[in-house]
C-alpha positions in Angstrom: 9.9 2.9 -7.6 11.7 3.9 -4.4 10.0 6.4 -2.2 10.6 7.9 1.2 7.3 8.7 3.0 7.4 11.4 5.6 3.7 12.2 6.2 0.4 10.5 6.0 -2.0 10.4 3.1 -5.2 12.2 3.7 -7.9 9.7 2.8 -8.2 6.1 1.6 -8.3 5.7 -2.2 -9.0 3.0 -4.8 -7.8 2.5 -8.3 -7.3 -0.4 -10.7 -4.4 -2.8 -10.3 -2.3 -4.6 -7.7 0.4 -3.1 -5.5 3.3 -4.7 -3.6 5.1 -2.8 -0.9 8.5 -3.8 0.7 9.7 -1.7 3.6 13.4 -1.0 3.5 13.6 1.2 6.6 11.3 2.8 9.2 7.8 1.5 9.9 4.9 1.8 7.5 1.3 2.0 8.6 -1.0 0.7 5.9 -4.8 0.6 6.2 -6.6 -1.8 3.8 -10.3 -1.5 4.0 -11.1 -1.8 7.7 -7.8 -3.5 8.7 -4.6 -1.9 9.8 -1.1 -3.3 9.1 2.2 -2.1 10.6 5.1 -3.2 8.5 8.7 -3.1 9.7 11.9 -3.3 7.6 12.1 -6.5 5.6 8.3 -7.0 5.6 6.2 -6.8 2.5 2.5 -6.9 1.5 0.6 -7.3 -1.8 -3.0 -6.2 -2.3 -5.6 -5.3 -4.8 -5.8 -1.5 -5.2 -9.6 -1.8 -5.7 -9.6 -2.1 -1.9 -9.6 1.3 -0.2 -6.1 1.9 1.0 -4.1 4.5 2.9 -0.5 4.6 4.1 1.7 6.7 6.2 4.7 6.7 8.5 4.7 5.5 12.1 7.4 7.5 13.7 10.2 8.3 11.2 10.7 8.5 7.4 10.0 5.2 5.6 12.3 3.7 2.9 9.9 1.8 0.6 10.2 -0.2 -2.6 6.8 -0.3 -4.4 5.7 -2.2 -7.5 2.4 -1.6 -9.3 0.6 -3.8 -11.8 -2.1 -1.7 -13.6 -4.7 -4.4 -14.3 -7.3 -3.4 -16.9 -10.3 -5.4 -15.9 -12.4 -6.0 -12.8 -14.5 -9.0 -12.0 -18.2 -8.6 -10.9 -17.3 -9.2 -7.3 -15.0 -6.1 -7.3 -11.7 -8.1 -7.1 -8.9 -8.2 -9.6 -9.2 -10.5 -12.5 
């Protein structure tokens, strides 16, 4: 999936799976739990979507390549299996 983000998401969310984001252009602000990440073009990140996450642009539209793996089970600790 390719997406161009122009505005911020309203609130952190969780769901099953894993997500990988690769920034193609612009700068992406990604909040994972209580940590904030600023990603520039060429940078990527992979994370469990059970972790509350939120993303938005820093100062211009973001070109983004996103992949999602919808895992179907969850371990007792709350991490992906």
